[in-house]
SELUM-970038 format. One record per residue: z, x negated, y negated of N, C-alpha, C in turn; residue in one letter. Coordinates in steps of 0.02 Angstrom, whole numbers, plus 50000, padded with zeros to 5 digits. Atoms other than C-alpha are relative to their C-alpha. Layout:
# SELUM-970038
ZXYZXYZXYa/...
This chain:
# SELUM-970038
500544995350016497245226051884500195007050022m/499914993149978497145244851903499705000850070f/500284998749934496595252952066499244999649998s/500735000349996494805251052127499705006649976a/500264993550019494585269752099499935000749924e/500044999850073494935267551913499354996949975t/500605003550022493515255151892499375003650025y/500584996249974492335265252002499875006049955i/500074994150043492665280751896499724998149932e/500255002250065492375271051734499254998350004r/500715001949993490725263951797499565006250012r/500394993949988490145281051859499905003949936n/500074996750065490485288651688499484996349957r/500475003950040489515274451607499295001350023l/500684998949973488025277051723499715006749977k/500234993450021487935295351674499805000249926k/500145000050072487855290651489499374996049982q/500595004250013486365278751505499415002950040i/500564996549968484655286151543499694996050057d/500345004049949483835271851638500064992649984s/499995007150011483685253151658500594996650033g/499455004049972484965239651696500534998849946l/499455001850044486675237551615500244993150021i/499785006849987487105219151603500654998749963l/499355001750030488925214551572500174992850019l/499845007049989489325196151552500744998849992l/499325002350009491055189451585500014993549960g/499955006150040491695174951481500054993850045n/499945006649967491635156451528500614996349972e/499515004650029492945143051506499694996749938e/500255003150061492815135151333500404993649987s/499675006450007493195116751308500254998849929s/499705001550065494305110451167499724993549972i/500215006550027493965091851145499624995750050n/500445003049950493155086551309499975004950059y/500164994649953492475096251459500585002750042p/499494997749953494035096951567500635003049967d/499434996950035495255103051433499755006349966i/500264993650022495025121551398500495003749955h/499604995050035495635134451274500275004950052y/499784994949953496685147851360499455005150013p/500544995549982495465158851453500175007249982f/499934992850012495235176751394499345003450020r/500594996549976494035188251485499735004849946q/500304995050044492815199151389500315006950013d/499624993749992493665215951358499595005550033s/500404994949967492215227051408499884998450074s/500055001949930491975217051568500665001850036f/499364998049971493845219451600500045007550011l/499944992749997493715238051565499625002850059y/500414997149947492325241251690500064996550067f/499975003849937492665227651819500694997050014f/499315002049988494465221951797500114993050026g/499955006749970494095204151857500144994949945l/499755004250055495055191551753499924992650016d/500135007149988494235175051795499314998249971s/500615002350033492835164451722499414999850048a/500605001049960491035163151782499775006150037g/500204993849967490685181351823499525004049956l/500444995350035489375194151776499895005950046a/500124994149959488865211351835499395003749973a/500574995850018487335222551836500095006950032v/500014993049977487345241451849499285002449994i/500694997649999485615247451900500015007650000d/499964992750007485485265351837499515003450047i/500524996749961483865269551927500134999450075d/499865001049928484385262152096500715002250018a/499304997949989486185268352074500384994750040d/499665005549965486875251352125500384995749950s/499595004650041488175239052060500044993450037v/499975006749970488105220352090500454995649957t/499585005050034489435207452046499734993150016a/500275006849992488865189552019500544994849987f/499535005450008489905173952040499934995050056g/500055005249950490075157852137500674998750034n/499395002249965491345153252270500134992749984d/499825006950016492285137152239499814995250056l/500115005349951491795121152324500684996950017t/499385003449982493105110652414500234995449944v/499825004450056493045098152270500355003949944d/499704995950053493475112252148500695002650023e/499364997449974494855119152260500554994849995i/499515005450008495715102152252500385000849934v/499714999550066496025105552067500285007049984w/499814993250018496215124452064500445003450051t/499674996449946497005128752230499545005450029g/500404994949968496365142352345499915006049954t/500164994250042495505156552252499625005150041q/500384994949964494775173152311499254998749994p/500725000550002492925173152355499715005449954t/500314994850041491695183152251500005006750037i/499984993749961491635195952393500695003249996n/499324997350003493525197752390500165002849930q/499894997550069493575199352201499655006749989k/500394993950010492215212452201500295005950038a/499734994649959492985222552342500635003049968a/499384997650031494625223752245499875005149944a/500164995350053493725233652109499445004850021v/500464994949973492615244152222499274998249998g/500705002349999491025233652219499864996850067v/500155002649933490205230152387499424995150000t/500595004350004488645220852330500134994149955k/499895006050040488795202852270499424995250008t/500525005149997487665188152235500244993849962a/499845006050039487795170052175499775000949928p/500154999350071487735168151986499274998249985l/500705002050012486025159651997499515005750011a/500454994349986485285176052063499935004749941e/500014995450057485675184951899499344999249961l/500615001250038484205176751809499395003050035e/500584997449963482985181551947499975007749995k/499984992750001483545199751948499815002749931i/500164997750068483465201651759499274998749983i/500715001550015481785192951744499535004650038q/500424995349962481065203951881499995006849966k/499964993650034481685219351788499604999949935a/500385000750063480925212951625499255000750015v/500714999749982479225210751711499805007250019k/500134993049982479375228851772500105004749941q/499904996250062479675234351592500615004550001n/499374996350001481415240451630500424997949940k/499565001450057482665241551488500604996150024i/499395003749985484035228451494500515001649945i/499474998150048485575235651409500544994650001h/499445004750005486825222751347500355001149933y/499594999250060488215222451217499904994049953l/500095005650048488185211651058500414994050022p/499635006049980488655193851107500404997249942p/499595003150053490045185151011500164992750017y/499915006949981490025168451103499314996650006r/500645003750001488685154951089499704999750070a/500295000649933488515153151278499665006450023e/500324993749982488085171551293499325000649966h/500655000250033486695169551164499504996050042l/500445004449961485985155351268499825003250066i/500134996749935486175164751433499515005849992t/500434994250009485365180451365499294997949982l/500675002750015483915170451293499664997750065e/500275002949939483675161751460499775005350050k/500154995249946483705177051572499585005949977i/500404994450024482875190051460499364997849966t/500575002550037481645179051365500025001749926g/499924998450071482255185851198500254993849963i/499755005950037482435171551070500725001149978p/499294999250016484275168051035500115002649929h/499934997650069483965171850851499925007649995t/500114992850000483515189750899500415003650053k/499614997049946484715192651043500475005449974v/499504995250025486055201250939499685006449976s/500314994050027484875213150852499675004250054q/500294996349945484175218351021500535002950048n/499484996949959485855223751091499885007550004a/500154992949986485805241251164500475004649962s/499604995150037486385254551041500255005550046l/499814994949951486405266951185500624997850039e/499435002649963487615255751281500614999449955l/499445000650047488685252151128500355006749991i/499704993450012488945270651094500345002750062k/499704997749938489295274251277500674996650013a/499385003849989490605260451289500545002349951v/499524997750050491445265851127500285006850018v/499784993349983491505283951184500515000050056a/499515000449946492445278751341500634996549979q/499415004350013493585265051277500445002649944r/499594997950057494165273851118500565004850019e/499494995249978495155287051214500394997050058k/499595003649950496575279051310500285004850052k/499734996149946497105285751479500764998750004t/499285001349991498945287451530500154993050027p/499905006849975498775271051628499954994949944q/500095004750055498145262151473500585000549950e/499454999150048499495269551363500634996650026i/499425003549972500815262951482499954992449989e/500105007250012500065245551466500134998349926q/499875001250072500095246951275500745000449986i/499274999550009501905252551284500354993750025k/499715006349975502295237251388499924994549948t/500125005050052501495226351254500455001249940a/499564998350057502485235651119500724998050015v/499315002049982504105232651214500094992449992d/499955007350011503735213951213500044998649925i/499985000850073503395215351026500695001749972s/499334998250023505085223751004500464994050005c/499595006049992505935208351074499804994549952r/500255005150046504835196950971500255001449929m/499814998350069505225206250810500764999649989q/499275000050010507095208450836500284992950003t/499765006949998507345190350886499794996149938e/500215003250063506345184950735500475001949943a/499534997950052507485195250624500674996450005m/499355003349990509025187350700499974992549985k/500045007350002508375169550693499674997149937n/500335002450062507415168550528500544998849947a/499435001850043508745159350427499804994849948k/500135005350050508765148650270500064993150033p/500005006849974508355130550311499574999050061g/500445000649942507245134450461499275000149977k/500724999650010505365131750469499735006650028y/500354994149973504225146750493499784998850072e/500275001549933503515137950646500525000950054r/499484999049950505195138950734500025007350023e/500004992849983505105157950729499365001950036i/500634998649966503275158450776500024997650072a/499945002749932503655147450927500465004350043a/499534995849963505125158350977499655006450024l/500344993849981504025173850978499484998850055m/500485001549947502675165551083500364998950066e/499605001149939504005160151208500205006750031q/499814993449976504585178251221499415003450034i/500594996949971502815184451253499834996950068a/500165003449938502495171351387500515001550055l/499474998949950504165173951473499995007150027s/500054993049978503815192651484499385001250043a/500594999349959502225189351583499385001849960g/500584998550042501075192251435499774993849962g/500235005450044500355181851295499945003049930r/500124997450067500045183351108499335003749999l/500624996250008498745196451064499544996949948a/500385003450053498205186050914500474994749972f/499595005250031498805171050815500505003249953a/499474996950039500475176050741499934998449926t/499935000950073500605178550553500745000449985i/499305000050020502355173350503500064995549939f/500065003950062502465168050322500445002949945s/499644997950061503555168450167499515001149943i/500524998550049501905169650073499595005950026h/500304994149970501515187250130499435002949960g/500574997650039500255189949990499344997550029q/500605002249964499025180150100499975004050064t/499984994849949498535193950220499994997250071l/500045003149934498065182950369500184992649991h/499775006750016499115167350345500174996350065n/499875003649937499025154950491500464994049993p/499625006150015500155141850410500755001250012y/499304999049982501935139550477500464994449977y/499625006150016502575123950390500445000649939n/499544999150056503585131550249500725000450027n/499284999249985505485129950252500245006449965i/499764993750028506285147050227500644998849959m/499435000750045507545148650085500335006749989k/499634993950019508885161150037499615003749946e/500354995950048508035175449946499265000850014g/500704999049980506315173250026499935006450042d/500164994849952505485187450119499424997650043i/500515002449953504435183850274499655005950032a/500404995049965503025194850337499884997650071v/500095001649929503005194950527499515004950031n/500534996049971501345201950589499824996650066d/500095003249935501285198250775499895005350054s/500134995349946500785205950939499984996550066g/500025002649932500845203751126499455003550038a/500434996849950499645207151268500415001150063e/499714999049934500225214951429499634995650050s/500345004049948499745206551593499285002150010a/500684997649994498185217451594499624999849934l/500345001750063497765212051416499975005849949h/499944994950052498195228051321500474997549946y/499675003350057498825223851147500515004449966a/499584997050052500205227951025499874996249936s/500115003150065500135224150839500515003049951d/499434997450038501755226150741500144995449941i/499795004050057502275220550568500675002549973t/499384998750036504005219650492500084994649947r/499875004850053504605210850335500744998649998t/499315002249989506215200750345500284996649938i/499675003650055507425195950206500354993750026p/499695006249977507885177750230500674999249965i/499325000050027509755176450208500355006650012g/499684993949977510055194250265499995005949951g/499994994650048509835204550106499364999949957k/500534999350050508385211050003500345000249931f/499744999050068508685209049817499735006749975d/500174993350024508455224549709499255000949991s/500734999650010506645220649666499645000450067r/500314999949934506195217149847500115006850034q/499854993649968507065233049906499595005649970k/500414994950032506125243549779499295000050029d/500685000549973504435237249840500015001850074i/499954998649929504995238050022500025007650012y/499924992849989505505256350007499385003949980n/500644996850014503845260849925499554999550062i/500425001149942502925253250074500245004450059v/499714995949946504105262050196499835007449990l/500164993150015503835278750110499265001450011n/500724999349988501945276350112499865000550074v/500135000149928501975272250297500265006450034q/499704993949970503115286850341499565006049988t/500424994250017502025299450250499324999650034k/500655000849967500425292250324500065001750074a/499904998449929501115293250501500085007550010i/499884992849994501685311150473499355004049993e/500634996550011499895315750423499534999650060a/500455001249943499155310150590499995006150047i/500114994949949498435323750701499265000350015k/500724999749983496795327150791499615003949948p/500444996550046495355332350681500034997749929g/499935002550068495965323550525499614993549993v/500355006350012494835310250452500504994649979e/499525005450016495765293750448499914997549929f/500105002050069494965289550282500425004249952r/499584995750043495885304550207500734997850003d/499315002449995497535297750274500084993449961i/499995006250039497115280650200500065001649925h/499994998350072496785288550029500655003349980l/499334997250012498385298750042500514994449991l/499535005750004499335282650074499914996349934a/500135003650063498495274549924500295003749940c/499734996050056499005288849809500764999649998r/499275000649998500815288149868500224993149977i/499865006950021500795269249845499944999349924l/500105000450073500095270949668500565003649963a/499464996350033501405283949623500654996150002e/499395004149995502795272649687499994994249951g/500065005650047502145258049584500035002549927l/499964997050066501975269649434500745001149981k/499284998950013503825273949450500364993549983n/499715006550017504205255249439499714997149936l/500305002450061503115253349285499424995250010g/500555004749987501785242749371499325003449993l/500614996150011500475256549365500165005649952m/499914994550049500195270849244499415004850007k/500554995149997499105286049217500045004450062g/500044995449943498555298649348499874996050064d/500045004049939498825291449522499375001550040s/500604998249963497395301149602499384996849967a/500575003150035496185295049468500004992550010q/499945007249990496835277349488499714998050068a/500255001549933496455277849675499255001250004v/500724998750001494745285649648499624994249969n/500325005750034494345271249531500074993550038a/499875006249961495055258149651500504995449967g/499525004250036496415251849532500584997950044a/499445001649955497745252349669499874993850042h/500195005649957496785238749762500224993249972a/499685006150024497575225749649500614998450044l/499395000849961499105228449760499905001250075f/500134998349929498355235149924499264999250012f/500705002049997496725226449964499665001550066q/500284999249932496465231450146500045007250022c/499984993349973496305246650256500695001750029g/499354997749975497765257050320500104998550074l/499905001349929497425253550503499344999350037g/500585001249957496235250950649500155002550070h/499934998449929495945255550830500344994250036m/499665005249961496965246150960499965001750074m/500034999049928496815243751148499944993450036g/500125006549968496085229651252499874994649948l/500055004650057495635221551086500515002349949d/499514998050050496945221050951499665003949944v/500434995850041495555227250836499475002750047h/500354998049940494835237650974499255001149988d/500734999249995492965235951006499634998049936m/500355001450063492565229750830499434995050009e/500565004549985491455216350908499375003850018g/500594995849984490295230650959499685002749936l/500254997550064490075235150775500485005049970g/499514995650033491335242550656499705006849983e/500324993750019490065255750605499985004950058q/500014995649942490065262550783500705001950024y/499314998949977491945261350815500385004349950v/499584996650050492665267550650499645004949957g/500404995850043491245276950569499515004250041y/500484995749966489915289950611499355000249960t/500634999250036488165294850559500125002949930e/499864996750064488925305350419500534996449959k/499465003450036490465295150375499824992649995i/500255006850011489845278950300500524995749965k/499545004950030490755263350242499914999849924k/500015000750073491205261850058499854992849981s/500105006850027490715246949952500544998349948t/499485001150050492245248749838500514994850026q/499505005049981493455233949840500625003450026f/499434996849968494905238349954499785005050051g/500224994849954494125253850028499474997450049l/500505002849955492705243450101500314996450059k/499655003449945494005234850210500325004850050s/499744995049953494485251150296499584999950064l/500375000849937494005248450479499915006550038r/500034993649964494295266250537500005005649948l/500054994550048493745281750440499905006850033a/500214993749970493165294950564500595004350022k/499494995349977494095309950633500394997250059k/499575002249945495565306250746499945004850059l/500034996049939495535312350926500584998150046e/499475001649953496875313651061499804994150044p/500145005949960496985297151155499854993849958g/500085005850044496625286051005500674996649993f/499415003950019497895272150980499814996049939v/500185003150064497905265950801500614996649969i/499465002950038498925255450683500045003549932t/499884997850069499695261350520500374994449966i/499735006250027500005246150411499894999349924e/500055000950073500175248650223500374993849978p/499655005750028500715234250115499914999849925g/500075001450071500965228749936500014992449992i/500105007250004500335211349892499864998149928y/500105002650068500455201749729499644993350006f/500425005949991499015189249734499864997149930i/500065002550068499125178149578499284999249976p/500695001050021497275173649575499655006649985e/500314993550011496745191849589500285003249937l/499694997450062497985197149454499704996749939i/500275003750057497355183549337499285002249986d/500704998350009495535188249367499925007049970m/500064993250026495755206949340500275000649929w/499724999950067496845204049188499514997149949k/500495003150044495545192449111499405004549987a/500574995450006494215205549142500195006749968e/499754993650027495305219349065499825005850047n/500204995249949495015228749226500545005250011k/499554994349986495815245949251500624999949955f/499425000250047496925244249096500305006949989t/499724993350006497135263149095500505001450056d/499584998649941498035261849263500494994450017f/499595005749981498815244449274500364997349939i/499585002850054500255238149166500084992650014n/500025007149983499845219649170500624996249975y/499415003650024501355214449067500575000350051s/499494999449948502485220949205499784996550065e/500255003249939501375214649346500104992449997v/499905007250008501515196949275500684997850027e/499325001749977503365197349320500064999650076k/499984999849926502925199549504499534994950032y/500505004749972501665185349524500314995250051k/499665004349952502965175449622500305003950059d/499664995649952503435190149733499794998750072f/500265000549931502325187649886499735006750022g/500264993749975501995202949992500465003150051g/499614996349950502745216250104499515004450039i/500404995849957501915224750252500435002950055r/499684996749942502525237150384499455002950043l/500534997849954501515241550538500305002650064e/499814997149936501745252950687499375001950039d/500554998049955500655257850836500095007350019n/499964992749996500275276350846499505002750050i/500434996349954499575286950988499865006949971l/500184993350021498615302350932500055004650061v/499904995349945499165316851043499645006549987t/500344993550007498505334451070500255003849939e/499714996150055499695341350938500214995949940n/499795004150056500055326650826499974992650016g/499985007349989500635308950861500634998150037f/499415003249972501845297850955500024992949972e/499915006850026502505282250868500254995750058n/499835004049942502495269751011500504994549983l/499575005650020503485256950910500585002249956s/499484997350044504775268250828500684996850013k/499355003049983506195258950917500104993149969h/499935006650032505855242850820500295001149930i/499674998750064507045242250669499524999349941p/500474999950056506175246350506500345001949934k/499654998350062507345254450379500324993749971k/499765006050033507935241750251500694997950025a/499335001949979509755242550304500024997850073d/500035002149930509305240950489499754992750005e/500275006749999508265225450456500514995049971v/499495004350029509625218150344500574998650049e/499455000949952510925220950480499834994750052a/500215005049951509925210850606499914993249967l/500145006350034509405197650479500644996449979a/499375003050020511215194650430500474998950058s/499575000749941511885194650609500054992850022s/
């Protein structure tokens, strides 16, 4: 964890942003897989980590704005539990490490919250994403679990987003550590993804690298020769000469800061001419999008710039036609690029999106689109120094989508379906880097991971 002073400063800033009442932050519990004693790998709630830094189950905290006090809640282990877990710090020791002097058993949390409710104090809490938190919040606040989420504190959500979205130098170092692990994961994948191997062998290799570096995976790895499926969790295909594999993977540092990198690998060591053409369009789109990053620029404008460059590249190959700007305005390019250009990144790989995408990526004035493709853009608002974001354009040939749009005669002024038909077996290509917005522009945190076609081919054929 960071120093106690770091967490004290974060909590003090939060207290200044909330007018009155109690801020309730729930840590996560262990979650059983198939019977009570077998658990999924534990992952602490990211906002609890941000403000309290305590990475163990069964904890909660209350910040009383009016009394200017902070209380950490948790139970000390019994001797019977220590037999199985070994010696663990007490709740007092855990709290002291992050600058909290007041503690109480977990059972006291309900009494304190219920007392505050009777006194008509506001209980500020974040939107729950786990079933046990719905149950806990219903029990201690009296709000029916069906209404718990809609009663989350908008004031607290906005305050947390305002703090967490701008990364400090300490946080940036943690993200760089995660990116360095990703570099090893990506380069070893390039070297080892060979004809005759299963995708799962490469996915397993990358997880081993993350674990051996003292981290873990930031999310379930996407490693697939069917890259047209954007989030493909299936690893049982055998790779063949001439396939291309999309490797979208990331690591967490020991303090749970994430990386999220994508590269596309030619199986057998060489892109064929058709693959290289599409690859270089995606690379050019990404390069131009990254170059456009600077404070004050709306990210939605960078996304649309990327879409226009992508459409122009596909037009040069004969897959699209007409005016590229008009094609993007109409949404025709989304036959090939169905998602957003990027998202926030930090303690969550899609940072803070559980608090509400409309609060993280949008503003009162900048609203989400309903257009296919553009509606999947997670970040649209103006960039500010300290933001860490992803830039991840791709080109995907999805047979079902092609068939549907063709049958509907959709965007025939912009799409050359006779040429697109020839690419229905292509798959997909994606490239992704992690970018820090600086005072004067940007820093590509993952620029050292090979990306040019000849660099990737050199590793893939080694």
